[in-house]
C-alpha positions in Angstrom: 120.0 121.7 105.2 116.5 121.4 103.6 113.6 120.4 105.9 109.9 120.3 105.5 108.1 122.5 108.1 104.4 122.7 109.0 104.1 126.4 109.8 100.4 126.4 110.7 97.1 124.7 109.9 97.2 123.4 106.3 100.4 125.4 105.6 103.8 123.8 105.1 107.0 124.6 103.2 110.6 123.5 102.6 113.0 125.7 104.6 116.7 126.0 105.0 117.5 125.1 108.6 120.6 124.5 110.7 121.8 120.9 110.3 121.8 118.9 113.6 124.8 118.3 115.7 124.9 115.2 117.9 124.3 116.0 121.6 125.5 113.7 124.4 124.5 110.2 123.6 123.2 111.1 120.2 124.0 110.4 116.5 123.1 112.3 113.3 121.4 110.2 110.7 121.4 111.1 107.0 117.8 110.2 106.0 117.3 107.9 103.1 113.5 107.7 103.2 110.6 108.9 105.4 107.0 107.9 105.3 103.9 110.1 105.6 101.1 108.8 107.7 97.8 109.7 109.2 99.4 111.4 112.2 101.3 113.7 109.8 98.0 114.5 108.0 96.4 115.4 111.4 99.3 117.7 112.2 98.9 119.4 108.9 95.2 119.8 109.2 95.5 120.8 112.9 93.2 117.9 114.0 95.9 116.2 116.2 94.9 116.2 119.8 98.5 117.1 120.9 97.9 120.5 119.3 95.0 121.1 121.7 96.9 119.9 124.8 100.0 121.9 124.1 102.2 118.8 123.7 102.8 119.9 120.1 102.9 123.4 118.7 103.6 125.0 115.3 106.0 125.2 113.6 106.6 121.5 113.6 109.0 119.4 111.5 107.3 116.1 110.9 108.5 112.6 110.0 108.6 109.6 112.3 108.8 106.7 109.9 112.3 106.7 108.6 115.6 105.0 107.8 119.1 106.3 106.9 122.8 106.1 107.5 124.6 107.3 110.7 126.8 110.1 109.6 128.1 111.5 112.9 128.1 110.5 116.5 128.8 112.2 119.8 132.1 111.5 121.6 130.3 109.3 124.2 128.7 107.1 121.5 130.3 104.0 120.1 131.9 105.2 116.9 131.0 101.9 115.3 127.5 103.3 114.6 129.0 105.7 112.0 128.3 104.4 108.5 125.6 101.9 109.6 122.2 101.8 108.0 119.6 102.3 110.8 116.1 103.1 111.7 114.9 104.0 115.2 112.3 104.3 117.9 109.9 107.3 117.7 109.1 107.3 121.4 112.0 108.9 123.3 111.3 108.6 127.0 113.4 110.4 129.7 115.0 107.2 130.8 114.8 107.7 134.6 111.1 107.8 135.5 109.4 104.7 136.8 107.7 103.9 133.5 111.1 104.2 131.6 112.8 102.1 134.2 110.1 99.4 133.8 110.7 99.3 130.0 107.8 101.5 129.0 109.6 104.5 127.6 106.8 104.9 125.0 104.5 105.9 127.9 106.9 108.3 129.6 104.9 111.5 130.6 107.9 113.6 129.5 108.7 111.7 126.3 109.5 113.2 123.0 108.0 111.7 119.9 110.2 112.2 116.8 108.4 114.6 114.4 105.3 114.7 116.6 105.5 115.6 120.3 107.7 117.9 122.3 109.5 119.6 119.5 111.9 116.9 118.5 112.6 117.5 114.8 111.4 114.9 112.3 112.8 113.0 109.4 111.3 115.0 106.5 114.8 116.6 106.4 118.2 115.7 105.0 119.4 114.8 108.5 117.9 113.8 111.8 119.3 113.7 115.4 118.5 110.5 117.3 119.6 109.1 120.7 121.9 106.1 120.1 119.9 103.9 122.5 116.9 104.3 120.1 118.7 103.0 117.0 118.1 99.6 115.3 120.6 98.3 112.7 119.1 97.3 109.3 120.5 94.3 107.5 121.4 94.6 103.9 118.2 92.7 103.0 116.1 95.5 104.4 116.3 98.3 101.8 115.2 101.9 102.2 111.6 101.1 101.3 111.4 98.4 103.9 113.4 100.4 106.4 111.0 103.3 106.4 108.1 100.9 107.0 109.7 99.4 110.1 107.9 101.9 112.4 104.4 101.1 111.2 105.5 97.5 111.0 106.4 97.7 114.7 102.9 98.9 115.5 101.3 96.1 113.5 103.6 93.5 115.0 102.5 94.6 118.5 98.8 94.4 117.5 99.3 90.9 116.1 101.0 89.7 119.2 98.2 91.2 121.3 95.6 89.5 119.2 97.3 86.1 120.0 95.6 84.2 117.2 97.0 80.7 116.9 97.8 79.1 113.6 94.5 78.3 111.9 92.6 80.8 114.1 90.5 83.5 112.5 91.3 87.2 112.7 89.2 90.1 111.5 91.0 93.3 110.7 88.9 96.5 110.6 90.4 99.1 108.2 92.6 98.1 105.3 95.0 101.0 105.5 98.8 100.8 106.1 98.5 99.5 109.6 95.6 97.2 108.9 97.3 95.6 105.9 100.6 95.2 107.8 98.6 93.5 110.6 97.0 91.2 108.0 100.5 90.4 106.5 102.1 89.6 109.9 99.1 87.6 111.0 99.0 85.6 107.8 102.7 84.9 108.1 101.9 83.3 111.5 99.3 81.0 110.0 96.1 82.9 110.9 93.1 83.0 108.6 92.8 86.7 107.9 89.7 88.6 106.9 89.5 92.4 106.3 86.6 94.7 106.6 86.7 98.0 104.6 84.5 100.8 103.5 85.6 101.3 99.9 85.8 98.9 97.0 89.1 100.4 96.0 90.8 99.6 99.3 89.3 96.0 99.3 90.5 95.4 95.7 94.0 96.5 96.7 93.9 94.1 99.7 92.9 91.4 97.2 96.0 92.3 95.1 98.1 91.6 98.1 96.7 88.1 98.3 93.8 88.5 100.8 90.7 87.0 99.3 88.5 87.3 102.4 87.6 91.0 102.1 84.2 92.4 103.1 82.1 95.4 103.5 79.7 95.9 106.4 76.9 94.6 104.1 78.7 91.4 103.1 80.5 90.5 106.3 79.7 86.8 107.0 78.5 85.6 110.4 81.7 83.7 111.4 83.5 83.0 114.7 86.1 85.8 115.1 88.8 84.6 117.5 90.2 88.1 117.6 89.6 91.5 116.0 92.1 94.3 115.4 90.5 97.7 114.9 93.0 99.6 112.7 90.3 102.0 111.5 89.4 105.6 112.3 85.7 104.9 112.4 84.1 106.0 115.7 81.5 103.2 115.5 83.9 100.3 114.9 85.3 99.9 118.4 81.8 98.9 119.5 81.3 96.7 116.5 84.5 94.8 117.3 83.1 94.0 120.8 79.8 92.9 119.3 81.4 90.6 116.7 84.3 89.0 118.6 83.8 85.5 120.0 83.2 85.3 123.8 86.5 84.8 125.5 88.3 86.4 122.5 90.5 89.4 122.1 90.0 92.9 120.7 93.0 95.1 119.9 92.5 98.8 119.4 95.2 100.6 117.4 93.2 103.0 115.2 92.1 106.4 116.5 88.9 108.1 115.5 88.5 111.8 115.2 85.8 111.8 117.9 85.1 109.7 121.0 84.0 106.1 120.4 81.2 104.8 122.5 81.7 101.3 123.9 79.4 99.4 126.2 81.7 97.8 128.7 78.9 95.5 129.7 79.5 93.7 126.4 83.1 93.2 127.3 82.3 91.9 130.7 79.5 89.6 129.8 81.6 88.1 126.9 84.8 87.9 129.0 86.7 89.8 126.3 90.4 90.8 126.6 90.9 94.3 125.3 94.3 95.7 124.4 95.3 99.2 123.4 98.4 99.8 121.3 100.4 103.0 121.4 103.5 103.0 119.3 105.7 100.4 117.8 108.6 100.4 120.2 108.3 96.8 121.4 107.6 95.5 117.8 110.5 97.2 115.9 113.0 94.4 116.2 110.4 91.8 115.2 109.3 93.8 112.2 113.0 94.1 111.0 113.5 90.4 111.5 110.3 89.5 109.5 111.2 91.9 106.7 114.8 90.6 106.6 113.6 87.0 106.4 111.2 87.7 103.7 108.2 86.6 105.8 106.5 89.9 105.1 107.2 92.3 102.2 105.7 95.7 102.9 106.9 97.3 99.7 103.7 96.9 97.7 102.1 99.3 100.2 104.1 102.2 98.8 102.3 104.2 96.1 105.0 106.6 95.3 108.2 108.3 96.5 108.3 112.1 96.2 110.6 114.9 97.1 110.3 117.4 100.0 108.7 119.9 97.7 105.6 117.6 97.2 105.0 116.9 100.9 102.5 119.6 101.4 100.3 118.6 98.5 100.4 115.0 99.6 99.4 116.0 103.1 96.5 118.1 101.7 95.2 114.9 100.0 96.4 115.4 96.4 97.4 112.1 94.8 98.5 111.5 91.3 96.0 108.9 89.8 98.9 107.1 88.3 100.1 106.1 91.8 97.3 103.6 92.1 95.6 102.5 95.3 98.5 101.7 97.6 98.1 103.7 100.9 101.7 104.8 101.7 103.7 107.7 100.3 107.4 108.0 101.0 109.6 111.1 100.8 113.2 111.1 99.6 114.5 114.3 101.3 117.5 114.5 98.9 115.3 114.9 95.8 
């Protein structure tokens, strides 16, 4: 089958590889769509920390935002999965360590991360092996575009839950990229007053096109009471800004990652009695994202700028965008093109 492989820093190509066969407890999914995200860009550019720690090594087959149809299942897997449209968890814990047994597979020290960590092949391929326990069924109302946005949606859902903004409460989202915009959409669906802080006029205009009128730059941000702040940016100075801005007794949720350490004065957190939550992975939010998409509470499809074939993946990861795609942040891949 065809699969996109990152062979080294800023080098990737489509290769013919052996198709997967389901191991014990596994299925094979024929991929419909896969999304490209910032983690994939960091793998391509060699900036991802896992490459420095040895948790990831080239060559690597990327793709952890995906959906598809189960085309084969191991003998010990319920055959009812075959033919079903699915997406799945990226974080594949060992299943038997204390963290996994406590329901925190996404923090397992020996976890695989599909298309990212430990060598588990990703979804920029015609087929993908997945443990059956990690699967989530997709209803008919969740098409391929929505289905491949369940994984980032799960991350955003977890961030919104952690922010715990009540209806009518005020939330500031730092960074109007894919995760930040999904956070804004989920929070607005729950009745929050959502504001977004961005660095470029283009990203803020796009947020406005999605219906968010309260969009700001650092220079125009009003002095309001922020009940909670979600940092979905990659700016190293924004974690500290979030602590400075949030209302005493409020909550700050960190889901973005900067390329360098962020300096935070914990005295601010203590003296303001702030609750700080870090979010790694969408595992616990996947079901909620599917439900919200299926019910029509949130429509993530406007976030997709274009859908390309495997042959275009390298150029997209290198930062090449067709101007006709517009400002939407997400690019999807159809591996059968």
